[in-house]
Chimera marker file (.cmm) of the C-alpha trace (Angstrom):
<marker_set name="trace">
<marker id="1" x="54.989" y="129.517" z="78.270" r="1" g="1" b="0" radius="0.5"/>
<marker id="2" x="53.599" y="128.470" z="81.705" r="1" g="1" b="0" radius="0.5"/>
<marker id="3" x="49.786" y="129.891" z="80.853" r="1" g="1" b="0" radius="0.5"/>
<marker id="4" x="50.179" y="127.492" z="77.624" r="1" g="1" b="0" radius="0.5"/>
<marker id="5" x="51.331" y="124.604" z="79.802" r="1" g="1" b="0" radius="0.5"/>
<marker id="6" x="48.189" y="125.040" z="82.461" r="1" g="1" b="0" radius="0.5"/>
<marker id="7" x="45.828" y="125.420" z="79.657" r="1" g="1" b="0" radius="0.5"/>
<marker id="8" x="47.082" y="122.349" z="78.098" r="1" g="1" b="0" radius="0.5"/>
<marker id="9" x="46.546" y="120.349" z="81.163" r="1" g="1" b="0" radius="0.5"/>
<marker id="10" x="43.354" y="121.390" z="81.499" r="1" g="1" b="0" radius="0.5"/>
<marker id="11" x="42.149" y="120.846" z="77.422" r="1" g="1" b="0" radius="0.5"/>
<marker id="12" x="42.646" y="124.418" z="76.588" r="1" g="1" b="0" radius="0.5"/>
<marker id="13" x="44.474" y="125.769" z="73.377" r="1" g="1" b="0" radius="0.5"/>
<marker id="14" x="46.942" y="128.497" z="72.659" r="1" g="1" b="0" radius="0.5"/>
<marker id="15" x="45.449" y="131.103" z="70.736" r="1" g="1" b="0" radius="0.5"/>
<marker id="16" x="47.774" y="134.059" z="69.539" r="1" g="1" b="0" radius="0.5"/>
<marker id="17" x="47.652" y="137.227" z="67.607" r="1" g="1" b="0" radius="0.5"/>
<marker id="18" x="51.284" y="136.805" z="66.609" r="1" g="1" b="0" radius="0.5"/>
<marker id="19" x="53.899" y="138.837" z="67.342" r="1" g="1" b="0" radius="0.5"/>
<marker id="20" x="54.893" y="140.195" z="63.325" r="1" g="1" b="0" radius="0.5"/>
<marker id="21" x="53.279" y="139.899" z="59.817" r="1" g="1" b="0" radius="0.5"/>
<marker id="22" x="55.627" y="141.188" z="58.232" r="1" g="1" b="0" radius="0.5"/>
<marker id="23" x="59.076" y="139.803" z="57.361" r="1" g="1" b="0" radius="0.5"/>
<marker id="24" x="58.956" y="138.065" z="60.590" r="1" g="1" b="0" radius="0.5"/>
<marker id="25" x="55.889" y="136.110" z="59.792" r="1" g="1" b="0" radius="0.5"/>
<marker id="26" x="57.583" y="132.861" z="59.881" r="1" g="1" b="0" radius="0.5"/>
<marker id="27" x="59.719" y="133.429" z="62.801" r="1" g="1" b="0" radius="0.5"/>
<marker id="28" x="56.322" y="134.411" z="64.530" r="1" g="1" b="0" radius="0.5"/>
<marker id="29" x="54.553" y="131.370" z="63.548" r="1" g="1" b="0" radius="0.5"/>
<marker id="30" x="57.305" y="129.537" z="64.522" r="1" g="1" b="0" radius="0.5"/>
<marker id="31" x="57.334" y="130.855" z="67.944" r="1" g="1" b="0" radius="0.5"/>
<marker id="32" x="53.823" y="130.321" z="68.562" r="1" g="1" b="0" radius="0.5"/>
<marker id="33" x="53.909" y="126.536" z="67.584" r="1" g="1" b="0" radius="0.5"/>
<marker id="34" x="56.981" y="125.921" z="69.690" r="1" g="1" b="0" radius="0.5"/>
<marker id="35" x="54.880" y="127.547" z="72.672" r="1" g="1" b="0" radius="0.5"/>
<marker id="36" x="52.120" y="125.179" z="71.874" r="1" g="1" b="0" radius="0.5"/>
<marker id="37" x="54.395" y="121.742" z="71.724" r="1" g="1" b="0" radius="0.5"/>
<marker id="38" x="56.064" y="123.148" z="74.726" r="1" g="1" b="0" radius="0.5"/>
<marker id="39" x="52.784" y="123.884" z="76.643" r="1" g="1" b="0" radius="0.5"/>
<marker id="40" x="51.088" y="120.433" z="75.389" r="1" g="1" b="0" radius="0.5"/>
<marker id="41" x="48.274" y="122.070" z="73.769" r="1" g="1" b="0" radius="0.5"/>
<marker id="42" x="47.031" y="122.950" z="70.155" r="1" g="1" b="0" radius="0.5"/>
<marker id="43" x="47.385" y="126.153" z="68.564" r="1" g="1" b="0" radius="0.5"/>
<marker id="44" x="45.720" y="128.670" z="66.552" r="1" g="1" b="0" radius="0.5"/>
<marker id="45" x="46.960" y="131.995" z="65.399" r="1" g="1" b="0" radius="0.5"/>
<marker id="46" x="44.600" y="134.582" z="64.859" r="1" g="1" b="0" radius="0.5"/>
<marker id="47" x="44.496" y="136.787" z="61.380" r="1" g="1" b="0" radius="0.5"/>
<marker id="48" x="46.982" y="134.843" z="59.500" r="1" g="1" b="0" radius="0.5"/>
<marker id="49" x="48.290" y="137.077" z="56.857" r="1" g="1" b="0" radius="0.5"/>
<marker id="50" x="51.466" y="138.734" z="54.888" r="1" g="1" b="0" radius="0.5"/>
<marker id="51" x="50.748" y="142.233" z="55.936" r="1" g="1" b="0" radius="0.5"/>
<marker id="52" x="53.476" y="144.248" z="53.968" r="1" g="1" b="0" radius="0.5"/>
<marker id="53" x="55.756" y="144.331" z="51.204" r="1" g="1" b="0" radius="0.5"/>
<marker id="54" x="58.200" y="142.266" z="50.253" r="1" g="1" b="0" radius="0.5"/>
<marker id="55" x="56.196" y="139.357" z="52.074" r="1" g="1" b="0" radius="0.5"/>
<marker id="56" x="53.274" y="139.828" z="49.860" r="1" g="1" b="0" radius="0.5"/>
<marker id="57" x="53.034" y="136.757" z="47.220" r="1" g="1" b="0" radius="0.5"/>
<marker id="58" x="55.907" y="135.160" z="49.006" r="1" g="1" b="0" radius="0.5"/>
<marker id="59" x="55.464" y="134.171" z="52.634" r="1" g="1" b="0" radius="0.5"/>
<marker id="60" x="51.894" y="133.148" z="52.831" r="1" g="1" b="0" radius="0.5"/>
<marker id="61" x="52.531" y="129.859" z="50.571" r="1" g="1" b="0" radius="0.5"/>
<marker id="62" x="55.733" y="129.527" z="52.872" r="1" g="1" b="0" radius="0.5"/>
<marker id="63" x="53.313" y="129.799" z="56.029" r="1" g="1" b="0" radius="0.5"/>
<marker id="64" x="51.097" y="127.154" z="55.050" r="1" g="1" b="0" radius="0.5"/>
<marker id="65" x="53.412" y="124.518" z="55.336" r="1" g="1" b="0" radius="0.5"/>
<link id1="1" id2="2" r="1" g="1" b="0" radius="0.2"/>
<link id1="2" id2="3" r="1" g="1" b="0" radius="0.2"/>
<link id1="3" id2="4" r="1" g="1" b="0" radius="0.2"/>
<link id1="4" id2="5" r="1" g="1" b="0" radius="0.2"/>
<link id1="5" id2="6" r="1" g="1" b="0" radius="0.2"/>
<link id1="6" id2="7" r="1" g="1" b="0" radius="0.2"/>
<link id1="7" id2="8" r="1" g="1" b="0" radius="0.2"/>
<link id1="8" id2="9" r="1" g="1" b="0" radius="0.2"/>
<link id1="9" id2="10" r="1" g="1" b="0" radius="0.2"/>
<link id1="10" id2="11" r="1" g="1" b="0" radius="0.2"/>
<link id1="11" id2="12" r="1" g="1" b="0" radius="0.2"/>
<link id1="12" id2="13" r="1" g="1" b="0" radius="0.2"/>
<link id1="13" id2="14" r="1" g="1" b="0" radius="0.2"/>
<link id1="14" id2="15" r="1" g="1" b="0" radius="0.2"/>
<link id1="15" id2="16" r="1" g="1" b="0" radius="0.2"/>
<link id1="16" id2="17" r="1" g="1" b="0" radius="0.2"/>
<link id1="17" id2="18" r="1" g="1" b="0" radius="0.2"/>
<link id1="18" id2="19" r="1" g="1" b="0" radius="0.2"/>
<link id1="19" id2="20" r="1" g="1" b="0" radius="0.2"/>
<link id1="20" id2="21" r="1" g="1" b="0" radius="0.2"/>
<link id1="21" id2="22" r="1" g="1" b="0" radius="0.2"/>
<link id1="22" id2="23" r="1" g="1" b="0" radius="0.2"/>
<link id1="23" id2="24" r="1" g="1" b="0" radius="0.2"/>
<link id1="24" id2="25" r="1" g="1" b="0" radius="0.2"/>
<link id1="25" id2="26" r="1" g="1" b="0" radius="0.2"/>
<link id1="26" id2="27" r="1" g="1" b="0" radius="0.2"/>
<link id1="27" id2="28" r="1" g="1" b="0" radius="0.2"/>
<link id1="28" id2="29" r="1" g="1" b="0" radius="0.2"/>
<link id1="29" id2="30" r="1" g="1" b="0" radius="0.2"/>
<link id1="30" id2="31" r="1" g="1" b="0" radius="0.2"/>
<link id1="31" id2="32" r="1" g="1" b="0" radius="0.2"/>
<link id1="32" id2="33" r="1" g="1" b="0" radius="0.2"/>
<link id1="33" id2="34" r="1" g="1" b="0" radius="0.2"/>
<link id1="34" id2="35" r="1" g="1" b="0" radius="0.2"/>
<link id1="35" id2="36" r="1" g="1" b="0" radius="0.2"/>
<link id1="36" id2="37" r="1" g="1" b="0" radius="0.2"/>
<link id1="37" id2="38" r="1" g="1" b="0" radius="0.2"/>
<link id1="38" id2="39" r="1" g="1" b="0" radius="0.2"/>
<link id1="39" id2="40" r="1" g="1" b="0" radius="0.2"/>
<link id1="40" id2="41" r="1" g="1" b="0" radius="0.2"/>
<link id1="41" id2="42" r="1" g="1" b="0" radius="0.2"/>
<link id1="42" id2="43" r="1" g="1" b="0" radius="0.2"/>
<link id1="43" id2="44" r="1" g="1" b="0" radius="0.2"/>
<link id1="44" id2="45" r="1" g="1" b="0" radius="0.2"/>
<link id1="45" id2="46" r="1" g="1" b="0" radius="0.2"/>
<link id1="46" id2="47" r="1" g="1" b="0" radius="0.2"/>
<link id1="47" id2="48" r="1" g="1" b="0" radius="0.2"/>
<link id1="48" id2="49" r="1" g="1" b="0" radius="0.2"/>
<link id1="49" id2="50" r="1" g="1" b="0" radius="0.2"/>
<link id1="50" id2="51" r="1" g="1" b="0" radius="0.2"/>
<link id1="51" id2="52" r="1" g="1" b="0" radius="0.2"/>
<link id1="52" id2="53" r="1" g="1" b="0" radius="0.2"/>
<link id1="53" id2="54" r="1" g="1" b="0" radius="0.2"/>
<link id1="54" id2="55" r="1" g="1" b="0" radius="0.2"/>
<link id1="55" id2="56" r="1" g="1" b="0" radius="0.2"/>
<link id1="56" id2="57" r="1" g="1" b="0" radius="0.2"/>
<link id1="57" id2="58" r="1" g="1" b="0" radius="0.2"/>
<link id1="58" id2="59" r="1" g="1" b="0" radius="0.2"/>
<link id1="59" id2="60" r="1" g="1" b="0" radius="0.2"/>
<link id1="60" id2="61" r="1" g="1" b="0" radius="0.2"/>
<link id1="61" id2="62" r="1" g="1" b="0" radius="0.2"/>
<link id1="62" id2="63" r="1" g="1" b="0" radius="0.2"/>
<link id1="63" id2="64" r="1" g="1" b="0" radius="0.2"/>
<link id1="64" id2="65" r="1" g="1" b="0" radius="0.2"/>
</marker_set>
């Protein structure tokens, strides 16, 4: 969080390869967004995907909201 705040003060961004791509995908995205919001910086998520069953076909439409 502190690094995101420093980046935000200097016009940077928070780039994340999120913590989880399975059933925890939505929680992981929310975590990255929270870090960006609290840090005052834009967020970029690398390799955004629903990687495992049973999330295929269901999690990505929700992640895009």
